[in-house]
C-alpha positions as CSV (number, residue, x, y, z in Angstrom):
1,M,-53.6,-3.6,1.4
2,A,-51.5,-6.7,0.6
3,Y,-48.2,-7.2,2.3
4,H,-45.1,-7.8,0.0
5,V,-41.5,-8.7,0.9
6,N,-39.1,-6.2,-0.6
7,Q,-36.4,-8.1,-2.6
8,E,-34.0,-5.2,-2.7
9,K,-33.0,-5.4,0.9
10,Q,-32.8,-8.0,3.7
11,F,-36.1,-8.9,5.4
12,V,-36.2,-7.7,9.0
13,P,-39.4,-8.5,11.1
14,L,-41.0,-5.4,12.4
15,K,-44.0,-4.8,14.7
16,S,-46.3,-4.5,11.7
17,T,-45.0,-7.7,10.1
18,P,-47.7,-10.4,9.8
19,Y,-47.3,-13.2,12.4
20,H,-47.0,-16.0,9.8
21,L,-44.0,-14.3,8.2
22,K,-42.3,-13.9,11.6
23,A,-42.8,-17.6,12.2
24,V,-41.4,-18.6,8.8
25,H,-38.4,-16.3,9.2
26,K,-37.7,-18.0,12.5
27,H,-37.8,-21.5,10.9
28,L,-35.6,-20.5,8.0
29,K,-33.0,-19.0,10.4
30,K,-32.8,-22.4,12.1
31,I,-32.3,-24.1,8.7
32,Y,-29.6,-21.7,7.6
33,T,-27.7,-22.2,10.9
34,W,-27.2,-26.0,10.3
35,E,-23.6,-26.9,9.8
36,D,-24.5,-30.0,7.7
37,E,-24.6,-28.5,4.2
38,E,-26.3,-31.5,2.7
39,K,-29.0,-31.4,5.3
40,K,-29.5,-27.7,4.8
41,Q,-29.6,-27.8,1.0
42,G,-32.0,-30.8,1.1
43,A,-34.5,-28.9,3.2
44,L,-34.2,-25.8,1.0
45,T,-34.5,-27.8,-2.2
46,F,-37.6,-29.6,-1.0
47,L,-39.2,-26.2,-0.1
48,D,-38.3,-24.8,-3.5
49,R,-39.8,-27.8,-5.3
50,V,-43.1,-27.6,-3.4
51,F,-43.5,-23.9,-3.6
52,G,-42.3,-23.8,-7.3
53,N,-44.8,-26.4,-8.4
54,I,-47.7,-24.4,-6.8
55,I,-46.5,-21.0,-8.1
56,N,-45.9,-22.3,-11.6
57,N,-49.1,-24.3,-11.7
58,P,-51.6,-22.4,-9.5
59,G,-54.6,-24.2,-11.1
60,V,-53.4,-27.7,-10.6
61,E,-55.1,-29.2,-7.6
62,K,-52.6,-32.1,-7.0
63,Y,-49.8,-29.7,-6.1
64,R,-52.0,-28.0,-3.4
65,D,-53.3,-31.3,-1.9
66,M,-50.6,-33.4,-0.1
67,N,-50.6,-36.5,2.1
68,I,-49.7,-35.2,5.5
69,G,-48.4,-38.6,6.6
70,K,-45.9,-38.7,3.7
71,I,-44.8,-35.1,4.4
72,R,-44.2,-35.9,8.1
73,K,-42.0,-38.9,7.1
74,I,-40.1,-36.8,4.5
75,T,-39.5,-33.8,6.7
76,K,-38.6,-35.8,9.8
77,K,-34.9,-35.8,8.8
78,W,-35.1,-32.0,8.7
79,N,-36.6,-31.7,12.2
80,S,-40.0,-31.2,10.6
81,L,-39.2,-27.5,9.9
82,P,-40.5,-27.6,6.3
83,L,-43.8,-29.0,7.6
84,L,-44.1,-26.0,10.0
85,V,-43.3,-23.7,7.0
86,F,-46.2,-25.3,5.1
87,F,-48.6,-24.7,7.9
88,S,-47.5,-21.1,8.3
89,A,-47.9,-20.6,4.5
90,G,-51.6,-21.4,4.7
91,F,-51.8,-25.2,4.4
92,E,-54.7,-26.6,6.5
93,E,-54.9,-30.1,7.9
94,D,-58.0,-32.2,7.2
95,M,-58.1,-35.1,9.6
96,L,-61.6,-36.2,8.5
97,I,-60.3,-37.7,5.3
98,K,-58.5,-41.1,5.3
99,P,-55.6,-40.8,4.9
100,P,-55.3,-37.3,6.4
101,R,-54.5,-34.5,3.9
102,M,-53.1,-31.0,4.0
103,K,-54.6,-28.5,1.5
104,L,-54.0,-25.0,0.3
105,T,-57.2,-23.2,-0.3
106,D,-57.8,-20.1,-2.4
107,R,-58.5,-17.9,0.6
108,N,-54.9,-18.6,1.9
109,F,-53.1,-18.3,-1.4
110,E,-52.1,-14.7,-0.7
111,Q,-50.5,-15.8,2.5
112,F,-48.7,-18.5,0.6
113,T,-47.3,-16.0,-2.0
114,Q,-46.0,-13.8,0.9
115,V,-44.1,-16.8,2.3
116,Q,-42.7,-17.6,-1.1
117,E,-41.4,-14.0,-1.4
118,L,-39.7,-14.5,2.0
119,L,-38.0,-17.7,0.7
120,E,-36.7,-15.8,-2.3
121,N,-35.4,-13.0,0.0
122,C,-33.5,-15.5,2.1
123,K,-31.8,-16.8,-1.0
124,L,-30.5,-13.2,-1.7
125,F,-29.7,-12.3,1.9
126,D,-28.5,-14.7,4.6
127,P,-31.2,-14.5,7.4
128,T,-28.5,-15.5,10.0
129,Q,-26.6,-12.3,9.3
130,E,-27.5,-8.9,10.7
131,P,-28.6,-6.4,8.1
132,V,-25.8,-4.0,7.0
133,K,-26.7,-0.4,7.6
134,A,-25.6,2.2,5.1
135,P,-23.1,4.7,6.6
136,A,-24.4,8.2,6.9
137,P,-22.7,10.8,4.8
138,V,-20.2,12.9,6.8
139,P,-20.0,16.6,5.7
140,V,-16.5,17.8,5.1
141,A,-15.6,21.5,5.1
142,V,-13.6,22.5,2.1
143,V,-11.2,25.4,3.0
144,S,-9.6,27.2,0.1
145,E,-5.9,28.0,0.4
146,P,-5.1,31.6,1.5
147,V,-3.9,33.9,-1.2
148,V,-0.3,34.9,-0.7
149,C,1.1,37.8,-2.7
150,E,4.7,37.2,-3.8
151,E,7.0,40.1,-3.5
152,T,8.4,41.2,-6.9
153,E,11.7,42.9,-7.6
154,T,10.0,46.2,-8.2
155,D,8.5,46.1,-4.8
156,A,11.9,45.3,-3.3
157,V,13.5,48.2,-5.1
158,M,10.8,50.6,-4.0
159,A,11.1,49.5,-0.4
160,E,14.9,50.2,-0.6
161,T,14.4,53.5,-2.2
162,K,11.6,54.7,0.2
163,P,13.9,55.6,3.1
164,V,16.4,57.3,0.7
165,A,13.7,59.3,-1.0
166,T,12.3,60.4,2.3
167,E,15.8,61.5,3.5
168,A,16.4,63.3,0.2
169,S,13.1,65.1,0.5
170,T,14.0,66.2,4.0
171,N,17.4,67.5,3.2
172,D,16.7,68.9,-0.2
173,N,13.2,70.3,-0.8
174,A,14.0,70.7,-4.6
175,M,13.5,66.9,-5.1
176,D,9.9,65.7,-5.3
177,V,9.3,62.1,-4.3
178,D,6.0,60.2,-4.6
179,P,4.5,59.3,-1.2
180,P,5.1,55.6,-0.2
181,V,2.4,53.2,-1.1
182,T,0.8,51.5,2.0
183,E,-1.0,48.2,1.7
184,N,-4.5,47.8,3.0
185,K,-4.2,45.4,6.0
186,E,-7.9,44.7,6.2
187,T,-7.9,43.5,2.5
188,T,-4.9,41.3,3.0
189,M,-6.4,39.7,6.2
190,A,-9.7,39.1,4.4
191,E,-7.9,37.4,1.5
192,E,-5.9,35.2,3.9
193,K,-9.1,34.1,5.7
194,V,-11.2,33.2,2.7
195,V,-13.2,30.0,3.5
196,E,-15.5,28.4,1.1
197,K,-19.0,28.0,2.6
198,I,-20.5,24.6,2.9
199,N,-23.7,23.9,1.1
200,W,-25.6,22.0,3.8
201,D,-28.4,21.2,1.4
202,E,-26.3,18.5,-0.1
203,Y,-26.3,16.7,3.3
204,M,-30.1,16.8,3.7
205,D,-32.0,13.5,3.6
206,D,-34.4,12.4,0.8
207,D,-37.4,14.0,2.5
208,G,-35.7,17.4,2.6
209,G,-35.4,17.6,6.4
210,D,-32.3,18.1,8.4
211,L,-31.2,15.0,10.2
212,L,-30.5,16.9,13.4
213,A,-33.9,18.6,13.2
214,Q,-35.6,15.3,12.8
215,L,-33.8,13.8,15.9
216,K,-34.8,16.9,17.9
217,A,-38.4,16.5,16.7
218,Q,-38.4,12.8,17.6
219,K,-37.0,13.5,21.1
220,A,-39.5,16.3,21.6
221,A,-42.4,14.0,20.6
222,K,-41.2,11.6,23.3
223,G,-41.1,14.4,25.8
224,M,-37.3,14.6,26.0
225,E,-36.4,18.2,26.5
226,M,-33.0,19.1,25.1
227,L,-30.7,21.9,26.1
228,N,-30.6,25.0,23.8
229,M,-27.4,27.0,23.9
230,K,-29.4,30.2,23.7
231,E,-30.8,29.5,27.1
232,L,-27.2,29.8,28.6
233,E,-26.7,33.3,27.3
234,G,-26.4,35.9,30.1
235,L,-26.2,33.3,32.9
236,S,-23.5,32.9,35.5
237,K,-21.5,29.7,35.9
238,E,-23.6,28.5,38.9
239,E,-26.8,29.2,37.0
240,K,-25.5,27.4,33.9
241,V,-24.5,24.3,36.0
242,A,-27.9,24.3,37.8
243,L,-29.8,24.6,34.4
244,L,-27.7,21.8,32.9
245,N,-28.4,19.5,35.9
246,E,-32.1,20.3,35.7
247,K,-32.2,19.6,31.9
248,R,-30.2,16.3,32.4
249,A,-32.6,15.1,35.1
250,K,-35.6,15.8,33.0
251,F,-34.0,14.2,29.9
252,R,-33.2,11.0,31.8
253,A,-36.6,10.8,33.3
254,A,-38.3,11.3,29.9
255,K,-36.0,8.8,28.4
256,M,-36.8,6.2,31.0
257,Q,-40.5,6.8,30.6
258,A,-40.1,6.5,26.8
259,E,-38.4,3.1,27.3
260,I,-41.2,1.9,29.6
261,D,-43.8,3.0,27.1
262,E,-42.0,1.3,24.3
263,A,-41.7,-1.9,26.3
264,K,-45.4,-1.8,27.1
265,E,-46.3,-1.2,23.4
266,K,-44.0,-4.1,22.4
267,A,-45.7,-6.4,25.0
268,T,-49.1,-5.3,23.8
269,N,-48.3,-6.0,20.2
270,E,-46.9,-9.4,21.1
271,R,-50.1,-10.2,22.9
272,K,-52.1,-9.1,19.9
273,D,-50.0,-11.3,17.7
274,I,-50.6,-14.3,20.0
275,K,-54.4,-13.6,20.1
276,G,-54.4,-13.1,16.4
277,A,-52.8,-16.5,15.8
278,A,-55.2,-18.1,18.3
279,H,-58.1,-16.5,16.5
280,L,-56.9,-17.7,13.2
281,A,-56.5,-21.2,14.6
282,R,-60.1,-21.1,16.0
283,E,-61.4,-19.8,12.7
284,R,-59.6,-22.6,10.8
285,E,-61.0,-25.2,13.3
286,D,-64.5,-23.8,13.0
287,W,-64.2,-23.8,9.2
288,Q,-63.0,-27.4,9.2
289,N,-65.8,-28.5,11.5
290,K,-68.3,-26.6,9.3
291,M,-67.0,-28.4,6.2
292,A,-67.1,-31.7,8.0
293,I,-70.8,-31.1,8.9
294,E,-71.6,-30.1,5.4
295,R,-69.8,-33.2,4.0
296,K,-71.8,-35.4,6.4
297,K,-75.0,-33.8,5.3
298,R,-74.2,-34.3,1.6
299,E,-73.3,-37.9,2.3
300,K,-76.5,-38.4,4.3
301,A,-78.6,-36.9,1.4
302,R,-76.8,-39.1,-1.1
303,N,-77.5,-42.2,1.0
304,K,-81.2,-41.2,1.4
305,K,-81.6,-40.7,-2.3
306,R,-79.9,-44.0,-3.0
307,K,-82.2,-45.8,-0.7
308,A,-85.3,-44.1,-2.2
309,D,-84.2,-45.1,-5.7
310,A,-83.7,-48.7,-4.5
311,R,-87.1,-48.8,-2.9
312,E,-88.7,-47.4,-6.1
313,K,-86.9,-50.0,-8.2
314,I,-88.2,-52.8,-5.9
315,R,-91.7,-51.4,-6.1
316,K,-91.6,-51.3,-9.9
317,Q,-90.2,-54.8,-10.0
318,K,-93.1,-56.1,-7.8
319,E,-95.7,-54.4,-10.0
320,Q,-94.1,-56.0,-13.0
321,R,-94.1,-59.4,-11.5
322,K,-97.7,-58.9,-10.4
323,L,-98.8,-58.0,-13.9
324,E,-97.0,-60.9,-15.4
325,A,-98.7,-63.3,-12.9
326,E,-102.1,-61.8,-13.7
327,S,-101.5,-62.3,-17.4
328,R,-100.5,-65.9,-16.9
329,R,-103.5,-66.5,-14.8
330,R,-105.8,-65.1,-17.5
331,A,-104.1,-67.1,-20.2
332,K,-104.5,-70.3,-18.2
333,E,-108.2,-69.6,-17.6
334,A,-108.7,-69.0,-21.3
335,N,-107.1,-72.3,-22.1
336,G,-109.2,-74.2,-19.5
337,S,-112.5,-72.8,-20.8
338,A,-111.5,-73.7,-24.4
């Protein structure tokens, strides 16, 4: 599957990034760090012109075949970084031709387009700056205001008349008074403690998984055992401290082992990249040698054919002269006999 540079975000080299893109990104970072603006813009403009000519005219051979001596002289004032970018983009040096040339073949054109996409990405995002990470959304609990019932004038009057009514009913049984109305304390407390529940589905990531669950799963995959609060239920203080220390020791050991494994994997990938680059260089050298041998064979065949044609021409000329001499001799003999 072809590799493409995403133009919607800043390019960041990863372990899976092709080696030639890592090399070009390193060269471009050096160019963008130059304080001399004229020097920096000159190198970038030269790269844009060369890449633009090839992208806009992919079938024109003259844009894909350059004199390497002239390119060296031109790019010397830019520390030869554009020349290194050309080689990383797929240009191959042919020293058998005089003067030496550097060519872009069709089999390296995909590599060339990837480098061109990286150049466009560096125009949009400064490669010398660290990529800006989008802040994670922070869930905010929304608490509704407690419902407070205001006391009305009727309630105040009833509160004042309750003791009187009770006293009147005690002293005089002839007067009937309604029993006092008591408020339900549980209902009031429930109304005061009304809290709106948070919809945690709004804070889930695009894949639908909880971020905390993903972190736990990642740590579990690396062998990092985390403490579960349910494990502390029913334990004494000493047992909780002992369990906490045990979990902490296991977690640190697993974390250290994960860092060691990651460092080993990184070193292995770097060695693979170096071997891959060396293998590509050997393949390019073998291909160049093969093309040189084939070129010599074709030149030898042309020389052989040219010599054979010359010999055949000489043979025909001799035969013609021989026939002409024979005809003259016969004519002379005929004149003498007459």
